[in-house]
N, C-alpha and C positions, 0 to 999 in steps of 0.2 A: 473612692468606687463610685465605679457609676457604670450601668449600661448603654448602649448608644440606640441611638433612634435614626432617624434618617439623615443619610450621608450628603445627600444631593446631590452633584456631578459626581463631585469626585468618588463616590461610591461607586459610579460606573466606571469612571477611569478604576479604581481598585479593582473592581471586578473584571474590565477587561485585559488587564494587565498582570493580575497576579492569582487568578484563576485556575483551582488546580488542576482541573481539566486542561489548560492548554499548557500551565507548564509542562504538566507531562509530557504533551510532546513536543517539547520544545529540545527534545536530545536529539545531537545532530547524528541523524543515522537518515539512510535512504526512504524516499517514498512507502516504498514496498515492506518496510523494517517499522514503520513509526505506530501500527498496534500494537505490534510485540513489544517494542521498547516503552509504549505508556502503560502496559500491562507492567509490565519489570520495574518502572517509576515508583508505579504506584502501591506495589508490593514492596519495594524499600522503602518507603515512607509507611506503611503500615507498620513494618517491622521495627522501623525509629520510634513509634507512637508507642510500641509497649514498653520502652524502657521507662524506668521508672525508681529513683532511691525515696527510701520513705522519710520522715524529721528523725524518727528514730534511730535509722543509717547514718544520714548525715550528722546529726549530735553525737555519735557514737566516733566516727571517723574523724572529727575537731577534738574530741578530746582524747585521741590517741596523741596529737601534732606535739610535737616537743619532746617527746620519748625518746629515749636511744635508740630505738631503732624505728623512729617514724619523723623524719628531719628534725632532728635534737636540735635545728638554729634556728626554728619556728619562732619567727617573732609576731607575734597579733597585731602590734599596732605597725608594721612594715610588711610583712611575709603577703603578696600577690597572691591571686587565683592562679594565675603563670607558674609561678613558684610551685603552690602548695600540687600542680597537676603535675608537674617535670619529675618534680623530688617524689609524691606518694602515688597518685592517681594511674599513672602510667605504670610503674615500677607493680606495684598491687595487681592491675589485672590482667599481668600479663602470665600466659600459661604455657612454660616451658619454650620452647620457640616462635612461637606463636605467641598472640595477643587478642581482647575481644572487650567491647566497651566495662567501666566499671559497674553501670547499674545490671550490663549481661551477668556477670558476675556473681553482683554481691545483694543484686535486688529481690525484692519482692517475689515472690511466686506467681503469686496473685495477683494481677491487675487492675485496680479502681477504676469506676467509670465515671469519678471526679476529680479527677488528674489536675495539676496546674503548670502550666510551664512559665520558668524564670527567665526574665531577657535580664541579662548581666555584663558586664566585661571584665575581659579577663587581670586589666591590670589593677581591677579593685582589689583593696586589701579582702584576702577571706575572710576572716574574722565577720568583715563587715556584710560581706555577703550572706552567711550562716546567720545573723544576728535579721537581717530583713530577712529569712523563710522561715525562721525563728516567729518575729515577730509578726508575720502573718496568717502564720499556723496558731498565733495565739489570740487572735484578731485583734489585733494592734493596728497602727499608723506608721510608726513611728517605732527605728529601730536601737535607737543610740544606748536606751537604758541594757537591752538585752546585751548588747556589747557590752557594755560594762562588764553586766555578767561573765560572761564568755571570756572578759581576758584578766578576769582575778586568778589569782594563785590560789584561791581557797577550791579544795576541787569540789566541796560538798556542793558549789554553785551549780558547777553542771548535774550533780543528783536531783538538785532540786528545781533546776528548770525541767528536766523530764522528769521528775512527777508532775508538774505543773501542768506541762504537755501532757499529760495522760491522762491528768484531772478534767483538760478540759476538750478531752475526744481527740485530738490532733494527733497523736503518736505517731502514728500509723498512716497518716493521708502522707499524699505520694505527689511530687514533684519533677517536671523533667528540667533537666538543669544539664544543657549542653556539655560539660566539663568531666561529666559523671555519665552521659548518655549517650556522647558520639564516641564511636570505636577511633580513638586516639590512636592505633597502631596501625589503622587502615589511612591513616593520612598524616599526623605532624612528629610521631612518635622519634622519628631518624634521624632529624636534623631539628635544634632548637637553633638556627638562626644567629648563633653568637649571642643572644640577649642575655645578659647577666643579673646573677641571682639577687634580690634588693635585700639581703643582709646580706652575703659572703660578699658579694663583687665579685662571685667567679660564675664563669658560663654554665649556664644551667644542663646537666645531664640529658645526652640521648639516647637511643632503645637501638640495640641494635637484632630485635628480633625480624623473623623472616615475614611478615605480613603482609601480603602486597598492600600496594599503596594507591586508594586513588582520588585523585584528584578532579580539579576543574578539566581537565585532557577527556577523564572519562566520566563525564555527568550523570550516568544511569549509577554507576556505583557507589558514586561519593556522597559522602553523607554530612559534608557542609554545606549542601548547594538546597536544602529543603525540608527549611524552616517554616518558610511560609504554607508550603502544601501540607506541611506536616500539623500547622495552627488547623489550618482548615481540616484537615482531615478528620484531627480529633473534636473539634467543631460539629463537626458532621455526626459520630460514633459517640461520643459525650458531650449531653446537653448540657452540662454546669461544668464544663470545662474552661479557665478562665485563666489570664495573665496576672501574673506578678513582675512589676517591675521593682529592681531590687537597684534603688539610687546612690551613689555612692555620696561621701559628703563634700566632693569637689564638682560633684553634677558632671562628671566627666561622660558619664553613660549616652549621656548626648554628641557628645563626638562618633558616637563611634557607629558606623551604617550600616549595621546589621541590627543595633538597636533601636533605631531611628525607624527603619525600614518594619522590622516587628511590631512594633508602636501602631503604625500607621495599617498594619494587616489586622492587629487584631479589631481597629477602630472600623475598618472597612468588615469585618468578620463578626458584627457586633459583640464579639467577646465584653465580659464583664473584665475592667481591668483593677488591679490593685496598685496604684503607687507609692510602694514605703520608701520616706523620705527618715535620713538624719534627724530631724528637728525643724523647727519652723523657723527658728534660725539660721541657717545652712541654704533654706530654699529663700530666705530675706535676702539673703550675698549673693545667690548665684542666677536670682530671677533676669537680672539683666541679660546673662549671657543665651536664658533660652531664647529670647525675641530673637536674635540673629543667626537662629540655627537653619541651616542650608543643608541638605543631605549631599549634596557634591561637593560640601568644603568638609565632609566627615572621612575619617579615617578607617580602615580595617586592616588587622593584620598581613594579609592576604591583598596586594597591589585589583588580583584579577574576581579576588571576592566585591569588592568595591565594583569595577563595571561590570559585573554579572548584577547587581543591583541595580545599577543606573537604567542598565539595559532594559530591565523588566519593566523598572518605573516608563519609558521610554522619552519621546522625544524632548526636547526644554521646554515646550510650552506643557506637560505632561509632571517636568520636574518644579516648576514653578506651581503647576497647580498640587502637585505632592506636599510643597514647601509650604502651602500656605494651610492645607487642611493639617497638617503638622502642628503648626501654630495655632489654630482652632484646637486642635485634641486636648493639648497641654494647656492653653491659657484662656483662650475662648470661655464663652458663658455657658456653665456648663462643664468648662472642660475637666481634663483629670487633676488638675491641681488649683482650681477655684475656688475651692471648700478652705484649702489651707491659704491660700493668697488675701481672700474674704473674712478671714479670722487673723490673720496680721495685720491687713487692713484695718479692723474695728481694733485691736488689741493697743492700735498706733494712733487712732484717734483716743480712746478712752484714756493713754497715754497721757496727749495732748492737754484735752477737758482736765485731768488729775495737774498738771503743769501750771495748767493756766490758775487753776482755783487755789492749790499752793501758794505758786508767786504774789494771789492778792490777797490770800491772809496772811503773806509776811509782810507786803506792804500798809496792810492793815494795821498790822502790830505796831510796824517803827513808827508810822505816823501818832499813834496813842498805845503808848506800852502796854496800859494799864488793862487793856481789854484783855478779856477771858475766850479763848481759842477752842474752840469744841467742833470736831471734824473740819470741815473747810468753811464754817457757818462762823461768823465774828458775832459773840455774845458782850 
């Protein structure tokens, strides 16, 4: 966990290319329509920012999964967020022939002034996403033990988690999670693009609602191109707004273009950022791949999203600066993962010292079998 300070040259770079007002005027309209389009863009951003899911709602939703009428084939060790969105979020957020976001239909009526935005990717196991959010709500920095409790067949574990969250005062905390807060009916619901369910290996279902679809060709009405602007808006309106990064076990989140873009945007906006990892061993295993992240090599579900992100960053020099800043954010002095890495290094050094001491004791014992050993000392 950290708050950012001076960002140097990249702060200027980030502000000049990711600024809320500048992005708002990027809508492709004639010059005479720019003021109107900027206002419409900002109104859309403000509307998105009010959508939230509470910790209680998220836990209740998760505990339904696997039941007869709630994705009965759900597998906590395999089912992805994408699977759950297609089988549960989209059908449950439909009203008759139209649909809205899950958060609009089921979310809290009163919005909190201390929301948190979750950066995650849809190929991650849904159980792990929920575990990362609940772990953050409980003030933890790792989510592995929470995931174990969520995967437990004992239903009482879910109730115990709810009681623990209540005792911590976090049951009604509000999180902005794109899977629940974006209106999937206004974007992707009608075409699952032939993607297979992780468990059944059957094509994921599509939705035949009549909700108009707005993608990149209609940038003002599109809801999937405003994450950076929404972060800037929430930062201005809610001083305690922060980002939670739900890092999956394999660290694939850092191969997703939107996710790394959100990391840099949050840093440039001086947001507090919480990095939720599975465990120190998972970080140690994946540190190598973090050193080679480049935004131009990241992927996105839709190619036009990646192109839009790169266009916002700018020319090649800007992309290079972006990548340098990303490395600094993650692995530099005071970086988001620096405390974990320093802790791992310390443990490794202590382990090496202990191993050397043990070897010396064993050698001494072999040389003089009658010696008494006390701890790491030979008496």
